[in-house]
DSSP file (Angstrom, degrees, kcal/mol; ACC not computed):
  #  RESIDUE AA STRUCTURE BP1 BP2  ACC     N-H-->O    O-->H-N    N-H-->O    O-->H-N    TCO  KAPPA ALPHA  PHI   PSI    X-CA   Y-CA   Z-CA
    1    1 A M    >         0   0    0      0, 0.0     3,-1.5     0, 0.0    51,-0.0   0.000 360.0 360.0 360.0 102.0   -9.8   17.3    2.8
    2    2 A P  T 3   +     0   0    0      0, 0.0     0, 0.0     0, 0.0     0, 0.0   0.698 360.0  64.0 -67.9 -20.2  -10.7   17.5    6.5
    3    3 A W  T 3  S+     0   0    0      2,-0.0     2,-0.5     0, 0.0     0, 0.0   0.529  87.8  83.1 -83.7  -4.4  -10.6   13.7    7.1
    4    4 A I    <   -     0   0    0     -3,-1.5     2,-0.5     2,-0.0     0, 0.0  -0.872  54.5-175.9-103.6 128.5   -6.8   13.5    6.3
    5    5 A S        -     0   0    0     -2,-0.5     2,-0.5     2,-0.0    -2,-0.0  -0.985  10.2-159.8-121.2 121.4   -4.3   14.3    9.1
    6    6 A I        -     0   0    0     -2,-0.5     2,-0.5     2,-0.0    -2,-0.0  -0.873   8.8-174.3-107.5 129.4   -0.7   14.3    8.0
    7    7 A R        -     0   0    0     -2,-0.5     2,-0.6     0, 0.0    -2,-0.0  -0.975  21.4-138.2-121.8 116.7    2.1   13.9   10.5
    8    8 A L        +     0   0    0     -2,-0.5     3,-0.1     1,-0.2    -2,-0.0  -0.631  31.7 164.5 -76.8 118.3    5.6   14.2    9.1
    9    9 A A        -     0   0    0     -2,-0.6     2,-0.3     1,-0.4    -1,-0.2   0.754  61.6  -6.0-105.8 -33.6    7.8   11.6   10.7
   10   10 A M        -     0   0    0      2,-0.0    -1,-0.4     0, 0.0     0, 0.0  -0.984  49.9-141.0-157.1 161.2   10.8   11.5    8.5
   11   11 A E        -     0   0    0     -2,-0.3     7,-0.0    -3,-0.1    -3,-0.0  -0.759  22.5-157.8-129.2  86.4   12.2   12.9    5.3
   12   12 A P        -     0   0    0      0, 0.0     6,-0.1     0, 0.0    -2,-0.0  -0.261  19.7-125.7 -61.2 153.4   14.2   10.2    3.4
   13   13 A G  S    S+     0   0    0      4,-0.0     2,-0.3     2,-0.0     3,-0.0   0.819  76.6  20.4 -75.6 -34.1   16.7   11.7    0.9
   14   14 A G  S  > S-     0   0    0      1,-0.1     4,-2.0     0, 0.0     5,-0.2  -0.830  79.0-100.2-137.3 172.5   15.8   10.1   -2.4
   15   15 A A  H  > S+     0   0    0     -2,-0.3     4,-2.5     1,-0.2     5,-0.2   0.877 117.7  51.9 -60.8 -41.4   13.1    8.3   -4.3
   16   16 A E  H  > S+     0   0    0      1,-0.2     4,-2.3     2,-0.2    -1,-0.2   0.904 109.8  48.3 -66.5 -40.2   14.5    4.8   -3.7
   17   17 A S  H  > S+     0   0    0      2,-0.2     4,-2.0     1,-0.2    -1,-0.2   0.854 111.3  51.6 -68.5 -32.5   14.7    5.3    0.1
   18   18 A I  H  X S+     0   0    0     -4,-2.0     4,-2.2     2,-0.2    -2,-0.2   0.937 110.8  47.8 -64.9 -46.4   11.2    6.7    0.1
   19   19 A K  H  X S+     0   0    0     -4,-2.5     4,-2.7     1,-0.2    -2,-0.2   0.890 111.4  50.7 -62.8 -39.8    9.9    3.6   -1.8
   20   20 A Q  H  X S+     0   0    0     -4,-2.3     4,-1.7     2,-0.2    -1,-0.2   0.894 109.5  50.5 -65.3 -39.6   11.8    1.3    0.5
   21   21 A A  H  <>S+     0   0    0     -4,-2.0     5,-2.5     2,-0.2     6,-0.3   0.909 113.5  44.9 -64.8 -41.8   10.3    3.0    3.6
   22   22 A V  H ><5S+     0   0    0     -4,-2.2     3,-1.9     1,-0.2     5,-0.3   0.911 111.4  52.4 -68.2 -42.2    6.8    2.6    2.2
   23   23 A A  H 3<5S+     0   0    0     -4,-2.7    -1,-0.2     1,-0.3    -2,-0.2   0.818 105.8  55.6 -62.5 -30.2    7.4   -1.0    1.1
   24   24 A A  T 3<5S-     0   0    0     -4,-1.7    -1,-0.3    -5,-0.2    -2,-0.2   0.359 119.7-115.0 -82.7   6.1    8.5   -1.7    4.7
   25   25 A R  T < 5S+     0   0    0     -3,-1.9    -3,-0.2     2,-0.2    -2,-0.1   0.824  74.8 135.2  64.4  35.3    5.1   -0.3    5.8
   26   26 A L  S   <S-     0   0    0     -5,-2.5     2,-0.3     1,-0.2    -4,-0.2   0.552  75.9 -64.9 -86.0  -8.6    6.6    2.7    7.6
   27   27 A G        -     0   0    0     -6,-0.3     2,-0.3    -5,-0.3    -1,-0.2  -0.987  58.8 -70.6 158.4-162.6    4.0    5.0    6.1
   28   28 A I        -     0   0    0     -2,-0.3     2,-0.3    -3,-0.1    -5,-0.0  -0.797  37.8-164.6-121.7 167.0    2.7    6.4    2.9
   29   29 A S        -     0   0    0     -2,-0.3     2,-0.6     2,-0.0    -2,-0.0  -0.981  21.0-130.2-149.0 158.2    4.2    9.0    0.6
   30   30 A I        +     0   0    0     -2,-0.3     2,-0.3     0, 0.0    -2,-0.0  -0.965  42.3 154.5-111.8 115.7    3.3   11.3   -2.3
   31   31 A V        -     0   0    0     -2,-0.6     5,-0.1     1,-0.0    -2,-0.0  -0.867  48.3 -80.4-133.2 167.2    5.8   10.9   -5.2
   32   32 A S    >>  -     0   0    0     -2,-0.3     4,-0.8     1,-0.1     3,-0.5  -0.330  36.8-119.5 -68.6 153.2    5.6   11.5   -8.9
   33   33 A R  G >4 S+     0   0    0      1,-0.2     3,-0.7     2,-0.2    -1,-0.1   0.852 114.0  59.3 -60.3 -35.8    4.0    8.8  -11.1
   34   34 A V  G >4 S+     0   0    0      1,-0.2     3,-1.3     2,-0.2    -1,-0.2   0.857  96.5  62.5 -62.4 -35.5    7.3    8.4  -13.0
   35   35 A T  G <4 S+     0   0    0     -3,-0.5    -1,-0.2     1,-0.3    -2,-0.2   0.807 115.6  29.3 -61.1 -31.4    9.1    7.5   -9.7
   36   36 A I  G << S+     0   0    0     -4,-0.8     3,-0.5    -3,-0.7    -1,-0.3   0.001  77.4 128.1-119.7  30.2    7.0    4.4   -9.2
   37   37 A Q  S <  S+     0   0    0     -3,-1.3     4,-0.2     1,-0.2    -1,-0.1   0.779  80.9  37.7 -63.9 -26.9    6.1    3.4  -12.8
   38   38 A I  S >> S+     0   0    0     -4,-0.2     4,-1.5    -3,-0.2     3,-0.5   0.643  96.9  82.1 -96.3 -14.1    7.3   -0.3  -12.4
   39   39 A E  H 3>>S+     0   0    0     -3,-0.5     4,-1.3     1,-0.2     5,-1.2   0.880  85.1  55.7 -61.9 -41.4    6.1   -0.8   -8.8
   40   40 A P  H 345S+     0   0    0      0, 0.0    -1,-0.2     0, 0.0    -2,-0.1   0.864 107.5  52.3 -59.3 -32.1    2.4   -1.6   -9.7
   41   41 A E  H <45S+     0   0    0     -3,-0.5    -2,-0.2    -4,-0.2    -3,-0.1   0.884 114.9  39.9 -68.2 -38.4    3.7   -4.4  -12.0
   42   42 A T  H  <5S-     0   0    0     -4,-1.5    -1,-0.2    -3,-0.1    -3,-0.1   0.544 104.3-132.2 -86.9  -7.7    5.8   -5.9   -9.3
   43   43 A Q  T  <5S+     0   0    0     -4,-1.3    -4,-0.1     2,-0.2     3,-0.1   0.699  72.0 124.3  60.4  22.8    3.1   -5.3   -6.7
   44   44 A R  S   <S+     0   0    0     -5,-1.2     2,-0.3     1,-0.2    -5,-0.1   0.876  81.3   9.5 -73.8 -39.7    5.7   -3.9   -4.4
   45   45 A L  S    S-     0   0    0     -6,-0.6     2,-0.3    -9,-0.1    -2,-0.2  -0.928  73.4-145.2-135.3 159.4    3.8   -0.6   -4.1
   46   46 A V        -     0   0    0     -2,-0.3     2,-0.4    -3,-0.1    -7,-0.0  -0.927  17.3-119.4-126.9 153.6    0.3    0.4   -5.1
   47   47 A L        -     0   0    0     -2,-0.3   -14,-0.0   -11,-0.0    -2,-0.0  -0.767  21.5-155.0 -87.9 132.6   -1.2    3.7   -6.4
   48   48 A L        -     0   0    0     -2,-0.4     2,-0.2     2,-0.0    -2,-0.0  -0.937  14.5-137.2-108.6 112.6   -4.0    5.1   -4.2
   49   49 A P        -     0   0    0      0, 0.0     2,-0.5     0, 0.0    -2,-0.0  -0.501  19.3-168.8 -69.9 132.9   -6.4    7.3   -6.2
   50   50 A I    >   -     0   0    0     -2,-0.2     3,-0.7     3,-0.1     2,-0.1  -0.968  12.7-142.2-125.8 114.5   -7.2   10.5   -4.4
   51   51 A A  T 3  S+     0   0    0     -2,-0.5     3,-0.1     1,-0.2     0, 0.0  -0.425  77.9  11.6 -74.8 148.2  -10.1   12.6   -5.8
   52   52 A D  T 3  S+     0   0    0      1,-0.2     2,-0.5    -2,-0.1    -1,-0.2   0.820  87.5 137.9  58.4  37.5   -9.9   16.4   -5.8
   53   53 A L    <   -     0   0    0     -3,-0.7     2,-0.5     2,-0.0    -1,-0.2  -0.963  27.4-178.7-115.9 121.9   -6.3   16.6   -4.8
   54   54 A T        -     0   0    0     -2,-0.5     2,-0.5    -3,-0.1    -3,-0.0  -0.981   5.2-168.1-118.8 126.4   -4.1   19.2   -6.5
   55   55 A I        -     0   0    0     -2,-0.5     2,-0.4     2,-0.0    -2,-0.0  -0.960   6.2-177.5-116.3 127.9   -0.4   19.4   -5.6
   56   56 A R        -     0   0    0     -2,-0.5     2,-0.4    41,-0.0    41,-0.0  -0.944   2.0-172.4-121.8 144.5    1.6   22.4   -6.7
   57   57 A R        -     0   0    0     -2,-0.4     2,-0.2     2,-0.0    -2,-0.0  -0.991  23.2-117.1-137.1 149.7    5.3   23.0   -6.1
   58   58 A S        -     0   0    0     -2,-0.4     2,-0.4    39,-0.2    39,-0.1  -0.565  22.9-157.6 -84.2 144.2    7.5   25.9   -6.8
   59   59 A L        -     0   0    0     36,-0.3     2,-0.5    -2,-0.2    36,-0.2  -0.944   0.8-156.9-118.4 143.7   10.4   25.7   -9.2
   60   60 A T        -     0   0    0     -2,-0.4     2,-0.6    34,-0.1    34,-0.2  -0.984   8.5-145.7-121.6 130.9   13.4   28.0   -9.2
   61   61 A C        -     0   0    0     32,-0.5     2,-0.5    -2,-0.5    -2,-0.0  -0.849  17.8-176.7 -96.8 120.1   15.5   28.5  -12.3
   62   62 A V        +     0   0    0     -2,-0.6     2,-0.3    32,-0.1    32,-0.0  -0.975  13.7 158.9-117.6 127.4   19.2   29.0  -11.5
   63   63 A R        -     0   0    0     -2,-0.5     2,-0.4     6,-0.0     6,-0.1  -0.964  47.0 -93.2-145.3 161.0   21.5   29.8  -14.4
   64   64 A H    >   -     0   0    0     -2,-0.3     3,-1.5     1,-0.1    -2,-0.0  -0.617  32.6-138.5 -75.5 130.3   24.9   31.3  -15.1
   65   65 A I  T 3  S+     0   0    0     -2,-0.4    -1,-0.1     1,-0.3     0, 0.0   0.764  99.9  52.0 -64.2 -26.6   24.4   35.0  -15.8
   66   66 A D  T 3  S+     0   0    0      2,-0.1    -1,-0.3    -3,-0.0    -2,-0.0   0.480  93.6  85.0 -91.3  -1.8   26.9   34.9  -18.7
   67   67 A R  S <  S-     0   0    0     -3,-1.5     2,-0.0     1,-0.0    -4,-0.0  -0.848  80.7-120.4-102.5 135.1   25.4   32.0  -20.5
   68   68 A P        -     0   0    0      0, 0.0     2,-0.4     0, 0.0    -4,-0.1  -0.346  27.4-110.8 -70.1 152.6   22.5   32.5  -23.0
   69   69 A V        -     0   0    0      1,-0.1     2,-0.0    -6,-0.1    -6,-0.0  -0.702  33.7-125.4 -83.0 130.0   19.2   30.8  -22.4
   70   70 A S     >  -     0   0    0     -2,-0.4     4,-2.4     1,-0.1     5,-0.2  -0.321  16.4-118.2 -72.1 158.8   18.4   28.2  -24.9
   71   71 A R  H  > S+     0   0    0      1,-0.2     4,-2.4     2,-0.2     5,-0.2   0.849 115.5  56.4 -65.1 -32.7   15.2   28.3  -26.9
   72   72 A A  H  > S+     0   0    0      2,-0.2     4,-2.4     1,-0.2    -1,-0.2   0.925 109.6  44.3 -65.6 -44.1   14.2   24.9  -25.4
   73   73 A L  H  > S+     0   0    0      2,-0.2     4,-2.8     1,-0.2     5,-0.3   0.920 112.8  51.7 -65.8 -43.0   14.6   26.3  -21.8
   74   74 A E  H  X S+     0   0    0     -4,-2.4     4,-2.1     1,-0.2    -2,-0.2   0.916 111.9  46.8 -58.2 -43.8   12.8   29.5  -22.7
   75   75 A A  H  X S+     0   0    0     -4,-2.4     4,-2.5     2,-0.2    -1,-0.2   0.899 112.5  49.6 -66.2 -41.1    9.9   27.4  -24.2
   76   76 A W  H  X S+     0   0    0     -4,-2.4     4,-2.1     2,-0.2    -2,-0.2   0.925 111.7  47.9 -65.3 -43.9    9.8   25.1  -21.1
   77   77 A L  H  X S+     0   0    0     -4,-2.8     4,-0.8     1,-0.2    -1,-0.2   0.891 112.7  49.0 -64.2 -38.6    9.7   28.0  -18.7
   78   78 A R  H >< S+     0   0    0     -4,-2.1     3,-0.5    -5,-0.3    -1,-0.2   0.913 111.3  50.3 -65.0 -41.6    7.0   29.7  -20.8
   79   79 A M  H 3< S+     0   0    0     -4,-2.5    -2,-0.2     1,-0.2    -1,-0.2   0.855 114.0  44.2 -65.3 -35.7    5.0   26.5  -20.8
   80   80 A T  H 3< S+     0   0    0     -4,-2.1    -1,-0.2    -5,-0.2    -2,-0.2   0.523  90.8 104.2 -90.0  -5.3    5.2   26.0  -17.1
   81   81 A S  S << S-     0   0    0     -4,-0.8     3,-0.2    -3,-0.5    16,-0.0  -0.421  78.8-120.9 -75.5 155.4    4.5   29.6  -16.1
   82   82 A D  S    S+     0   0    0      1,-0.2    -1,-0.1    15,-0.1    -4,-0.0   0.869 111.8  37.4 -64.0 -38.8    1.0   30.4  -14.7
   83   83 A D  S    S-     0   0    0      3,-0.1    -1,-0.2     1,-0.0    -5,-0.1   0.614  90.0-149.0 -92.8 -10.6    0.1   32.9  -17.4
   84   84 A N  S    S+     0   0    0     -6,-0.2    -6,-0.1    -7,-0.2    -2,-0.1   0.647  78.9  78.3  55.3  18.0    1.8   31.0  -20.3
   85   85 A E  S    S+     0   0    0      1,-0.2     2,-0.3    -6,-0.0    -1,-0.1   0.718  79.6  55.2-121.7 -41.6    2.6   34.3  -22.1
   86   86 A T  S    S-     0   0    0     -8,-0.1    -1,-0.2     1,-0.0    -2,-0.2  -0.711  79.4-117.2-101.4 149.8    5.5   36.0  -20.5
   87   87 A S    >   -     0   0    0     -2,-0.3     3,-1.1     1,-0.1     4,-0.5  -0.687  11.3-146.4 -81.7 129.8    9.0   34.6  -20.0
   88   88 A P  T 3  S+     0   0    0      0, 0.0     3,-0.5     0, 0.0     6,-0.3   0.723  98.2  63.0 -66.6 -18.8   10.0   34.3  -16.4
   89   89 A L  T >  S+     0   0    0      1,-0.2     3,-0.5     2,-0.2     6,-0.0   0.706  90.2  65.8 -79.1 -18.1   13.6   35.0  -17.5
   90   90 A S  T <  S+     0   0    0     -3,-1.1    -1,-0.2     1,-0.2     3,-0.1   0.761 110.3  35.3 -74.2 -22.9   12.7   38.5  -18.7
   91   91 A S  T 3  S-     0   0    0     -4,-0.5     2,-0.3    -3,-0.5    -1,-0.2   0.252 133.0 -50.7-113.4  12.4   11.9   39.7  -15.2
   92   92 A G    <   -     0   0    0     -3,-0.5    -1,-0.3    -4,-0.1     0, 0.0  -0.914  64.4 -74.6 145.5-172.1   14.5   37.8  -13.2
   93   93 A S  S    S+     0   0    0     -2,-0.3     2,-0.5    -3,-0.1   -32,-0.5   0.411  91.3  98.0-104.4   3.0   15.8   34.3  -12.8
   94   94 A Q        -     0   0    0     -6,-0.3   -34,-0.1   -34,-0.2    -3,-0.1  -0.813  63.2-143.4 -98.6 127.3   13.0   32.7  -10.8
   95   95 A A        -     0   0    0     -2,-0.5   -36,-0.3   -36,-0.2    -2,-0.1  -0.590  23.3-114.7 -81.9 145.3   10.4   30.6  -12.5
   96   96 A P        -     0   0    0      0, 0.0   -37,-0.1     0, 0.0    -1,-0.1  -0.297  42.3 -82.6 -73.0 164.5    6.8   30.8  -11.3
   97   97 A S              0   0    0      1,-0.1   -39,-0.2   -39,-0.1   -15,-0.1  -0.477 360.0 360.0 -66.6 132.6    5.1   27.9   -9.8
   98   98 A P              0   0    0      0, 0.0    -1,-0.1     0, 0.0   -40,-0.1   0.503 360.0 360.0 -76.1 360.0    3.7   25.5  -12.5
């Protein structure tokens, strides 16, 4: 989107401090929908719809080498992998970007 210019001014540590900074009109932020699920009801913050925006982030799986991987974790990693077929744990401990 060529009309958007983003300038990073600060990096608050947690979701609540981010919400407080935005509520104080210090800027805008991109956070997960779950993080602000009650704010639209209280009108403290509002959701701004942005068309054609895809945000991807990398996930890293860190686990103890001597502990077995649960079936639930194996299924989640398979579900979030790009190819949805191979387990990221079979080739190492790093999960691919969802």
